[in-house]
Every structure is written in C-alpha cells, then in structure tokens.
C-alpha positions as CSV (number, residue, x, y, z in Angstrom):
1,M,0.0,0.0,0.0
2,P,1.5,3.4,-1.0
3,L,2.6,5.8,1.7
4,G,0.2,8.4,0.3
5,Y,-2.8,6.4,1.6
6,F,-1.3,6.2,5.1
7,A,-0.5,10.0,5.0
8,A,-4.1,10.8,3.9
9,A,-5.6,8.6,6.7
10,W,-3.3,10.1,9.3
11,L,-4.1,13.6,8.2
12,A,-7.8,12.9,8.4
13,L,-7.5,11.4,11.9
14,I,-5.5,14.3,13.2
15,T,-7.4,17.2,11.6
16,H,-11.0,16.0,12.0
17,P,-11.1,16.3,15.8
18,Q,-9.4,19.7,15.6
19,L,-12.0,21.0,13.2
20,D,-14.8,19.6,15.4
21,L,-13.3,21.4,18.3
22,M,-13.6,24.7,16.4
23,T,-17.4,24.4,16.0
24,V,-20.0,25.7,18.4
25,Y,-21.1,22.1,19.2
26,G,-17.6,20.9,20.0
27,T,-16.5,17.4,20.5
28,R,-15.9,15.1,23.4
29,L,-12.2,14.6,23.2
30,G,-11.9,13.5,26.8
31,L,-14.1,10.3,26.5
32,P,-14.1,8.0,28.5
33,L,-12.7,10.1,31.3
34,T,-15.1,13.0,31.0
35,D,-18.4,13.5,29.2
36,H,-17.8,17.3,28.8
37,P,-17.9,18.6,25.2
38,F,-15.0,20.9,24.5
39,A,-15.6,23.7,22.0
40,V,-14.0,26.9,20.8
41,G,-16.9,28.2,18.8
42,S,-14.9,30.0,16.2
43,I,-16.6,28.6,13.1
44,Y,-20.1,27.5,12.1
45,I,-20.9,23.9,11.2
46,I,-21.0,24.8,7.5
47,E,-18.4,27.6,6.9
48,L,-18.3,28.8,3.3
49,L,-14.7,30.0,3.5
50,Y,-13.6,26.5,4.5
51,T,-16.1,24.5,2.5
52,L,-15.8,26.2,-0.9
53,P,-12.0,25.6,-1.3
54,L,-12.5,22.0,-0.3
55,L,-15.3,21.5,-2.9
56,I,-13.2,23.3,-5.6
57,G,-10.2,21.0,-4.8
58,L,-12.4,17.9,-4.9
59,A,-13.8,18.9,-8.3
60,A,-10.3,19.6,-9.6
61,V,-9.0,16.2,-8.4
62,S,-12.1,14.5,-9.8
63,A,-11.6,16.2,-13.2
64,V,-7.9,15.1,-13.3
65,C,-8.7,11.5,-12.3
66,A,-11.5,11.4,-14.9
67,G,-9.1,12.7,-17.6
68,I,-11.1,15.9,-18.2
69,A,-8.4,18.3,-17.2
70,P,-4.8,18.1,-18.2
71,D,-2.2,17.0,-15.7
C-alpha cells in the first residue's frame, strides 16, 4: 500500500477532531474520562470560507482523475 494512503488517513484522523473542536457544538475529546464537550466556537458547522475551497479542490481532483483536465 502506498505511503500516500497512510498519510491521507493520518491527516484525516489528526485534523478532524481539531476541526470539530472549532465548531459551536464541539467534540468530546476526553471520553471515556469526561463527558464534557470541548468547543472553541470560532466557526459555524458549514463555513463557506472553509467548504468552498474543499469543494473546488475535490472537483479539480475528480476532473484530473477522470481525464477531463490536463495533468
């Protein structure tokens, strides 16, 4: 299995809890020791400044993989 898959999985596992921590709902990072949700509350659940670049990047990667856009 290529190293890129492990790097992508590691990146997802590290950044996902951090992004959840930034929302107003927060995340329960302390489970099973505490049931308290930790939250910073600095971004909304659907933040356009974060979501739009992700969607554009996903569309670009999909276009390259489908052979629509040049390498």
